C-alpha positions as CSV (number, residue, x, y, z in Angstrom):
1,M,132.6,26.6,16.1
2,D,133.8,27.6,12.6
3,N,132.0,24.7,11.0
4,L,128.9,25.8,13.0
5,S,128.6,28.7,10.6
6,D,128.8,26.3,7.6
7,T,126.3,24.0,9.2
8,L,123.8,26.9,9.7
9,K,124.2,28.0,6.0
10,K,123.8,24.4,4.8
11,L,120.8,24.0,7.1
12,K,119.1,27.0,5.5
13,I,119.2,25.4,2.1
14,T,118.3,21.9,3.1
15,A,115.5,23.0,5.4
16,V,113.8,24.6,2.4
17,D,114.2,21.6,0.0
18,K,114.1,19.1,2.8
19,T,116.9,16.8,1.7
20,E,116.5,14.2,4.4
21,D,120.0,12.8,4.9
22,S,121.9,16.1,4.9
23,L,119.2,17.6,7.0
24,E,119.7,15.0,9.7
25,G,123.5,15.5,9.6
26,C,123.1,19.3,10.0
27,L,120.8,18.8,13.0
28,D,123.2,16.4,14.7
29,C,126.0,18.9,14.3
30,L,123.8,21.6,16.0
31,L,123.0,19.3,18.9
32,Q,126.7,18.5,19.3
33,A,127.6,22.2,19.2
34,L,124.9,23.0,21.8
35,A,126.2,20.2,24.1
36,Q,129.7,21.8,23.9
37,N,128.7,25.4,24.4
38,N,125.0,26.1,24.7
39,T,125.0,29.9,25.1
40,E,127.4,30.7,22.3
41,T,125.7,28.2,19.9
42,S,122.2,29.6,20.8
43,E,123.4,33.2,20.0
44,K,124.6,32.1,16.6
45,I,121.4,30.2,15.9
46,Q,119.4,33.3,16.7
47,A,121.7,35.6,14.6
48,S,121.4,33.2,11.6
49,G,117.6,33.5,11.4
50,I,117.2,29.7,11.3
51,L,114.6,29.6,14.0
52,Q,111.9,30.8,11.6
53,L,112.6,27.8,9.4
54,F,112.2,25.3,12.2
55,A,108.4,25.7,12.2
56,S,108.2,23.9,8.8
57,L,110.3,21.0,10.2
58,L,107.9,20.5,13.1
59,T,105.0,19.2,11.0
60,P,103.6,15.7,11.9
61,Q,105.0,14.4,8.5
62,S,108.5,15.6,9.1
63,S,111.0,12.8,9.9
64,C,113.3,15.0,12.0
65,K,110.6,16.6,14.2
66,A,112.0,15.0,17.4
67,K,115.5,16.3,16.7
68,V,114.2,19.8,15.9
69,A,112.2,19.8,19.2
70,N,115.3,18.7,21.0
71,I,117.3,21.6,19.6
72,I,114.5,24.1,20.6
73,A,114.5,22.5,24.1
74,E,118.2,23.1,24.3
75,V,118.3,26.7,23.1
76,A,115.3,27.6,25.3
77,K,117.4,26.9,28.4
78,N,118.7,30.4,27.7
79,E,116.4,33.2,28.9
80,F,117.3,35.3,25.9
81,M,116.0,32.6,23.5
82,R,112.5,32.2,24.8
83,I,110.8,35.2,23.3
84,P,112.6,34.6,19.9
85,C,111.1,31.0,19.9
86,V,107.7,32.5,20.4
87,D,108.2,35.2,17.8
88,A,109.4,32.5,15.3
89,G,106.0,30.9,15.5
90,L,107.3,27.6,17.1
91,I,104.6,27.3,19.8
92,S,101.7,26.3,17.7
93,P,103.5,23.5,15.7
94,L,105.0,22.2,19.0
95,V,101.6,22.1,20.7
96,Q,100.3,20.1,17.6
97,L,103.1,17.6,18.1
98,L,101.7,16.9,21.6
99,N,99.1,14.8,19.8
100,S,101.8,12.5,18.4
101,K,101.9,8.8,19.5
102,D,105.7,8.7,19.3
103,Q,107.4,8.7,22.8
104,E,110.5,10.5,21.7
105,V,108.5,13.2,19.9
106,L,106.4,13.7,23.0
107,L,109.4,13.8,25.2
108,Q,111.3,16.4,23.2
109,T,108.2,18.5,22.6
110,G,107.3,18.5,26.3
111,R,110.9,19.6,27.1
112,A,110.8,22.4,24.5
113,L,107.5,23.8,25.7
114,G,108.5,23.5,29.3
115,N,111.7,25.4,28.8
116,I,110.0,28.1,26.7
117,C,107.5,28.6,29.6
118,Y,110.2,28.8,32.3
119,D,110.0,32.3,33.8
120,S,108.6,33.7,30.6
121,H,105.2,35.4,30.5
122,E,105.3,35.5,26.7
123,G,106.0,31.8,26.5
124,R,103.2,30.9,28.9
125,S,100.6,33.0,27.1
126,A,101.6,31.5,23.7
127,V,101.2,28.0,25.1
128,D,97.9,29.0,26.6
129,Q,96.6,30.4,23.3
130,A,97.6,27.3,21.5
131,G,95.8,25.1,24.1
132,G,98.9,23.2,25.1
133,A,98.1,22.8,28.8
134,Q,94.9,21.0,28.2
135,I,96.6,18.4,26.0
136,V,99.2,17.8,28.6
137,I,96.5,17.3,31.2
138,D,94.9,14.7,28.9
139,H,98.3,13.0,28.6
140,L,98.8,12.9,32.4
141,R,95.3,11.3,32.6
142,S,96.3,8.5,30.3
143,L,99.8,8.1,31.8
144,C,98.0,7.5,35.2
145,S,96.6,4.3,33.8
146,I,99.7,2.8,32.1
147,T,102.7,1.7,34.1
148,D,105.3,1.4,31.3
149,P,108.8,2.5,32.4
150,A,109.1,4.6,29.3
151,N,106.1,6.6,30.6
152,E,108.0,7.6,33.7
153,K,110.2,9.9,31.7
154,L,107.2,11.5,30.0
155,L,105.6,11.9,33.3
156,T,108.6,13.8,34.6
157,V,108.7,16.1,31.5
158,F,105.0,16.8,31.5
159,C,104.9,17.6,35.2
160,G,107.9,19.9,34.7
161,M,106.1,21.6,31.9
162,L,102.9,22.1,33.9
163,M,105.0,23.5,36.8
164,N,106.8,26.0,34.6
165,Y,103.5,26.9,32.9
166,S,101.5,27.5,36.0
167,N,104.1,29.1,38.2
168,E,103.3,32.8,38.9
169,N,100.7,32.6,36.2
170,E,97.3,33.6,37.5
171,S,95.3,33.0,34.4
172,S,96.6,29.4,34.0
173,K,95.4,28.6,37.5
174,E,91.9,29.9,36.6
175,Q,92.1,27.8,33.5
176,F,93.1,24.6,35.5
177,A,90.3,25.3,38.0
178,S,87.8,24.6,35.2
179,T,89.4,21.2,34.3
180,N,89.7,18.2,36.6
181,I,93.5,18.5,36.8
182,A,93.4,18.5,40.6
183,E,91.7,15.1,40.7
184,E,94.0,13.6,38.1
185,L,97.1,14.8,39.9
186,V,95.9,13.4,43.2
187,K,95.2,10.0,41.5
188,L,98.6,10.1,40.0
189,F,100.1,11.0,43.4
190,K,98.4,8.1,45.2
191,K,100.0,5.7,42.7
192,Q,103.6,6.9,43.2
193,I,105.9,5.0,45.6
194,E,109.2,6.6,44.7
195,H,110.2,9.7,46.6
196,D,111.4,11.6,43.5
197,K,108.1,11.0,41.6
198,R,106.1,12.2,44.6
199,E,108.3,15.2,45.1
200,M,107.8,16.1,41.4
201,I,104.0,16.0,41.6
202,F,104.2,18.0,44.8
203,E,106.1,20.7,42.8
204,V,103.2,20.9,40.3
205,L,100.6,20.9,43.1
206,A,102.1,23.7,45.2
207,P,101.7,26.5,42.6
208,L,98.3,25.2,41.6
209,A,97.2,25.1,45.2
210,E,97.6,28.8,45.5
211,N,94.3,29.1,43.7
212,D,91.3,28.9,46.1
213,A,89.0,26.9,43.7
214,I,91.8,24.4,43.1
215,K,92.4,24.1,46.9
216,L,88.9,23.0,47.3
217,Q,89.1,20.5,44.4
218,L,92.3,19.0,45.9
219,V,90.6,18.6,49.3
220,E,87.6,17.0,47.6
221,A,89.9,14.7,45.6
222,G,91.3,13.3,48.9
223,L,94.8,14.9,48.8
224,V,94.6,15.7,52.6
225,E,94.2,12.1,53.5
226,C,97.3,11.3,51.4
227,L,99.3,14.0,53.1
228,L,98.3,12.8,56.6
229,E,99.3,9.3,55.7
230,I,102.7,10.6,54.5
231,V,103.2,12.5,57.7
232,Q,102.3,9.3,59.7
233,Q,104.8,7.2,57.8
234,K,107.7,9.7,57.8
235,V,107.4,11.3,61.2
236,D,110.0,9.2,63.0
237,S,112.4,8.7,60.1
238,D,115.8,10.4,59.9
239,K,116.4,9.6,56.2
240,E,116.9,12.8,54.2
241,D,114.2,11.9,51.6
242,D,111.7,11.2,54.3
243,I,112.4,14.5,56.1
244,T,112.0,16.4,52.8
245,E,108.7,14.6,52.1
246,L,107.4,15.3,55.6
247,K,108.2,19.0,55.2
248,T,106.7,19.3,51.7
249,G,103.6,17.3,52.8
250,S,102.9,19.3,55.9
251,D,103.6,22.6,54.1
252,L,101.1,21.7,51.4
253,M,98.6,20.8,54.1
254,V,99.0,24.3,55.6
255,L,98.6,25.9,52.1
256,L,95.3,24.1,51.6
257,L,94.0,25.7,54.8
258,L,94.6,29.2,53.4
259,G,91.4,29.0,51.3
260,D,88.2,29.8,53.3
261,E,86.1,27.1,51.8
262,S,88.8,24.4,51.9
263,M,89.6,25.4,55.5
264,Q,86.0,25.3,56.6
265,K,85.4,21.9,54.9
266,L,88.3,20.4,56.8
267,F,87.3,22.0,60.1
268,E,83.9,20.4,60.0
269,G,82.7,22.3,63.1
270,G,85.9,21.2,65.0
271,K,84.8,17.5,64.7
272,G,86.7,16.8,61.5
273,S,89.2,14.0,61.6
274,V,91.7,16.2,59.7
275,F,91.4,18.9,62.4
276,Q,91.9,16.4,65.1
277,R,95.0,14.9,63.4
278,V,96.5,18.4,63.0
279,L,95.9,19.0,66.7
280,S,98.0,15.9,67.5
281,W,101.0,17.5,65.6
282,I,101.4,20.2,68.2
283,P,102.6,18.1,71.1
284,S,104.8,16.0,68.8
285,N,108.6,16.0,69.1
286,N,109.1,16.9,65.5
287,H,109.8,20.6,64.9
288,Q,108.5,20.5,61.4
289,L,105.2,19.0,62.6
290,Q,104.9,21.4,65.5
291,L,105.4,24.3,63.1
292,A,102.8,23.0,60.6
293,G,100.4,22.3,63.4
294,A,100.6,25.8,64.8
295,L,100.3,27.3,61.4
296,A,97.3,25.2,60.7
297,I,95.6,26.3,63.9
298,A,96.3,29.9,62.9
299,N,94.6,29.2,59.6
300,F,91.6,27.5,61.2
301,A,91.4,30.5,63.5
302,R,90.1,32.8,60.7
303,N,86.5,33.3,61.9
304,D,84.9,33.8,65.3
305,A,83.0,30.5,65.5
306,N,86.1,28.4,64.8
307,C,88.1,30.5,67.4
308,I,85.5,30.1,70.1
309,H,85.2,26.4,69.5
310,M,89.0,25.9,69.7
311,V,89.4,27.9,72.9
312,D,86.6,26.0,74.5
313,N,88.3,22.8,73.6
314,G,91.7,23.4,75.2
315,I,93.8,24.5,72.2
316,V,95.2,27.4,74.1
317,E,96.9,25.1,76.7
318,K,98.4,23.0,73.9
319,L,99.9,26.2,72.3
320,M,101.2,27.5,75.6
321,D,102.9,24.1,76.2
322,L,104.5,24.3,72.8
323,L,105.8,27.8,73.4
324,D,107.2,26.7,76.7
325,R,109.2,24.1,75.0
326,H,110.8,26.7,72.8
327,V,111.6,29.5,75.3
328,E,115.2,28.3,75.7
329,D,116.1,26.8,72.3
330,G,114.7,29.7,70.4
331,N,113.2,27.9,67.4
332,V,112.0,31.2,65.8
333,T,109.7,29.7,63.2
334,V,107.8,27.6,65.8
335,Q,107.6,30.6,68.2
336,H,106.3,32.8,65.5
337,A,103.7,30.3,64.3
338,A,102.4,29.6,67.9
339,L,102.1,33.3,68.6
340,S,100.3,33.9,65.3
341,A,97.8,31.2,66.3
342,L,97.3,32.8,69.8
343,R,96.8,36.2,68.3
344,N,94.1,35.0,65.9
345,L,92.4,33.1,68.7
346,A,92.3,36.3,70.9
347,I,90.2,38.2,68.3
348,P,86.6,37.2,69.4
349,V,85.6,39.3,72.5
350,I,84.4,36.2,74.4
351,N,87.8,34.5,74.1
352,K,89.9,37.3,75.7
353,A,88.9,36.8,79.3
354,K,89.2,33.0,78.9
355,M,92.7,33.3,77.5
356,L,93.8,35.8,80.1
357,S,92.7,33.5,82.9
358,A,94.5,30.6,81.2
359,G,97.7,32.6,81.6
360,V,98.4,33.5,78.0
361,T,100.0,36.9,78.9
362,E,102.5,35.2,81.2
363,A,103.4,32.7,78.5
364,V,103.8,35.4,75.9
365,L,105.9,37.7,78.1
366,K,108.6,35.0,78.4
367,F,109.6,36.1,74.8
368,L,110.1,39.7,75.7
369,K,113.8,39.1,75.6
370,S,113.7,37.8,72.0
371,E,115.9,39.6,69.5
372,M,113.9,38.3,66.5
373,P,111.7,40.9,64.8
374,P,109.1,38.4,63.6
375,V,108.7,37.1,67.1
376,Q,108.6,40.6,68.6
377,F,105.9,41.6,66.1
378,K,103.6,38.7,66.9
379,L,104.2,39.0,70.6
380,L,103.0,42.7,70.5
381,G,100.0,41.8,68.3
382,T,98.9,39.0,70.7
383,L,99.1,41.3,73.7
384,R,97.3,44.1,72.0
385,M,94.4,41.7,71.0
386,L,94.2,40.3,74.5
387,I,93.8,43.6,76.3
388,D,91.3,45.1,73.9
389,A,88.5,46.4,76.3
390,Q,90.0,44.4,79.2
391,A,90.7,47.1,81.7
392,E,92.2,44.9,84.5
393,A,94.6,43.1,82.1
394,A,95.6,46.4,80.5
395,E,96.3,47.9,83.9
396,Q,98.3,44.9,85.0
397,L,100.5,45.0,81.8
398,G,100.8,48.8,81.8
399,K,102.3,48.7,85.3
400,N,104.8,46.1,84.2
401,V,108.0,48.3,84.0
402,K,110.0,45.6,82.1
403,L,107.4,45.4,79.4
404,V,106.9,49.2,79.1
405,E,110.7,49.8,78.9
406,R,111.0,47.2,76.1
407,L,108.1,48.8,74.2
408,V,109.8,52.2,74.4
409,E,113.0,50.6,73.1
410,W,111.1,48.9,70.2
411,C,109.4,52.2,69.4
412,E,112.8,53.2,68.1
413,A,113.3,50.1,65.9
414,K,113.7,52.1,62.7
415,D,114.8,49.1,60.7
416,H,111.6,47.2,61.6
417,A,108.5,49.3,60.8
418,G,106.2,46.5,61.8
419,V,107.7,46.2,65.3
420,M,107.9,49.9,65.7
421,G,104.2,50.4,64.7
422,E,103.0,47.6,66.9
423,S,104.9,48.9,70.0
424,N,103.4,52.3,69.6
425,R,99.9,50.8,69.2
426,L,100.4,48.7,72.3
427,L,101.6,51.7,74.4
428,S,98.5,53.6,73.4
429,A,96.2,50.6,74.0
430,L,97.6,50.2,77.5
431,I,96.4,53.7,78.3
432,R,93.2,53.6,76.4
433,H,91.9,50.3,77.9
434,S,93.2,50.8,81.5
435,K,92.4,54.6,81.8
436,S,94.8,54.2,84.8
437,K,96.9,56.9,86.4
438,D,99.5,54.3,87.4
439,V,99.9,53.1,83.9
440,I,100.4,56.7,82.6
441,K,103.0,57.3,85.3
442,T,104.9,54.1,84.3
443,I,104.9,55.2,80.6
444,V,106.0,58.7,81.5
445,Q,108.9,57.4,83.7
446,S,110.0,55.0,80.9
447,G,110.1,57.8,78.4
448,G,107.1,56.7,76.3
449,I,105.4,60.1,75.9
450,K,107.5,61.3,73.0
451,H,106.6,58.2,71.0
452,L,102.9,58.7,71.4
453,V,103.3,62.3,70.2
454,T,105.2,61.1,67.1
455,M,102.5,58.4,66.5
456,A,100.0,61.3,66.2
457,T,101.7,62.2,62.9
458,S,101.6,58.6,61.5
459,E,100.5,58.2,57.9
460,H,97.8,55.7,59.2
461,V,94.7,57.5,60.4
462,I,93.9,54.6,62.8
463,M,97.3,55.0,64.5
464,Q,97.0,58.8,64.6
465,N,93.6,58.4,66.3
466,E,94.8,55.9,68.8
467,A,97.6,58.2,69.8
468,L,95.4,61.3,70.2
469,V,92.9,59.4,72.4
470,A,95.7,58.1,74.6
471,L,97.2,61.6,74.8
472,A,93.8,63.1,75.8
473,L,93.5,60.6,78.6
474,I,97.1,61.5,79.8
475,A,96.1,65.2,79.7
476,A,92.9,64.5,81.6
477,L,94.4,62.2,84.3
478,E,98.1,63.0,84.8
479,L,98.8,66.3,83.0
480,G,101.2,67.5,85.8
481,T,103.3,64.4,85.4
482,A,103.5,64.5,81.7
483,E,103.6,68.2,80.8
484,K,107.4,68.5,80.5
485,D,107.5,65.5,78.1
486,L,104.5,66.8,76.1
487,E,106.2,70.2,75.8
488,S,109.6,68.9,74.7
489,A,107.9,66.6,72.1
490,K,106.3,69.7,70.6
491,L,102.8,68.4,70.9
492,V,101.1,71.8,70.6
493,Q,102.8,72.6,67.4
494,I,101.9,69.2,66.0
495,L,98.2,69.7,66.9
496,H,98.2,73.1,65.2
497,R,99.6,71.5,62.1
498,L,96.9,68.7,62.2
499,L,94.1,71.2,62.5
500,A,95.4,73.5,59.8
501,D,96.0,70.6,57.3
502,E,93.0,70.2,55.1
503,R,93.9,66.5,54.5
504,S,93.5,65.6,58.1
505,A,90.5,63.2,58.6
506,P,87.4,64.5,60.5
507,E,88.1,62.3,63.6
508,I,91.7,63.6,63.7
509,K,90.5,67.2,63.8
510,Y,87.9,66.3,66.4
511,N,90.3,64.5,68.7
512,S,93.0,67.2,68.3
513,M,90.5,69.9,69.5
514,V,89.5,67.7,72.5
515,L,93.2,67.4,73.3
516,I,93.8,71.2,73.0
517,C,91.0,71.8,75.6
518,A,92.5,69.2,77.9
519,L,96.0,70.8,77.7
520,M,94.7,74.2,78.9
521,G,95.1,73.0,82.5
522,S,98.9,73.2,82.1
523,E,100.5,76.7,82.4
524,C,103.4,76.1,80.0
525,L,101.3,74.3,77.4
526,H,98.5,76.9,77.7
527,K,101.0,79.6,76.9
528,E,102.1,77.7,73.8
529,V,98.5,77.4,72.7
530,Q,98.1,81.2,73.1
531,D,101.3,81.9,71.2
532,L,100.2,80.0,68.1
533,A,97.1,81.4,66.4
534,F,94.8,78.5,67.3
535,L,91.6,80.7,67.3
536,D,92.0,81.3,63.5
537,V,92.3,77.6,62.7
538,V,89.5,76.6,65.1
539,S,87.0,79.2,64.0
540,K,87.3,78.1,60.4
541,L,86.3,74.6,61.5
542,R,83.0,75.8,62.8
543,S,81.6,75.5,59.3
544,H,83.1,72.0,58.7
545,E,80.8,69.6,56.9
546,N,81.1,67.0,59.7
547,K,78.7,67.9,62.5
548,S,80.8,66.6,65.3
549,V,83.9,68.6,64.1
550,A,81.8,71.7,63.8
551,Q,80.3,71.4,67.3
552,Q,83.7,70.6,68.8
553,A,85.1,73.7,67.0
554,S,82.5,75.9,68.7
555,L,83.2,74.5,72.1
556,T,87.0,74.8,71.6
557,E,86.6,78.4,70.4
558,Q,84.6,79.3,73.5
559,R,87.3,77.7,75.7
560,L,90.1,79.5,73.9
561,T,88.3,82.8,74.2
562,V,87.5,82.4,77.9
563,E,91.0,81.3,78.7
564,S,92.9,83.9,76.7
């Protein structure tokens, strides 16, 4: 390490007067030092200020440009060196070297730029401004047509550079969308036989495919057919490489379906060969394919027309069979994906009755015992979608004591806000859609009332509203049964607070007043209303800008005056 300091001093002099031999010797010493201890050597290089001199050694005329690029590639493996490389003005000369015909120069330059871009916003934008990505795309295009073994290394380096450049970088994806990179990569992919090369191109495709325009380009370039072929070839293999490729291929397939246009193009009105092939994954014995198939269906089920077509063509039965196969073994990812698909399919009104009569609720309820929050969350969402405006189904579920008790338990799942919120919403939905006394009694007996009262104070207006409507139904239909629980949950105090708070939405104020009127039939709650100065708050609301609120305030005021 001592002679490193000498080398750096010597390099400063020779870099300026460009004495070829001693320059080469100094650069070799640096590479050796980096190989022995990269971090420490990089720190010394940075401290010496030598980086600024490297720009002049990266000219096309320089005989040592490949070595200098190699040194930059090595130091840029350290995160702390990436911005200094940008600040030293190395990006522009490196990008110019991408026009070289020399393999070694291209290789080291690609490495240097790739490493500078890794996890570095500054690195990526400097490469972007210098136009580096476009040149690499042109290289990949020409590499596609030559099959020289030396090109394989370049291919690896350029793919790696593109991956580092486009990862988590929105503007680069926009930029790629305007080139035909998608088509080139698909062509390149089709040519590859080796697993490693395919996997490498996959790694470039995945971040790019997050962009919707590129998704569509990849679909149009025929990537999906390639992926389906891979799945076909690898599905029965137990070799590690094949299992990896099957996973990567089917995951990428699902990613392509996240774009609205690419998804609709592949659905082709439910007649598309791709859609049909994906359907055949669901009954397969391969867990990865079952998972990808269910996720793909959930993605296809993003508009009413697709959902209606799929339900009419028997997809629900396929998903229920799949769920049935995973009740005991508890493959959480497959359960979660199949429930997601069923939840999405249940959104169109016309599908609800069909899915209910197909027995979806029974299939879903088998997972009530699951201890996995993601599964609990989807289970709740699916049931809530199914009973929307379906009085009979809501009543049947609302009288199911096991379900209601589990919901009350999940309403206390403080660690899982999603599960907690969905449980509250389902409790409220059971009452709102069934309007049934029996359902209310079941919920009272299971201790659910306090949760509905708490839900009225949620930060989400939609949830507050659902809670208030459910509580108004309870007060109208079963006040005697519920009054003790409503009293101990401090409902009257909460309503006073909601009415007095200027930030409460108009529908919250309206429903709170409706509820106050309904509570007057209970002696103990009536007394609480009298003790709190409700008349003051309500009379102020008579001049509210919202007509419904103002009218309801007048009615409530009359009721309070008569009853007092």
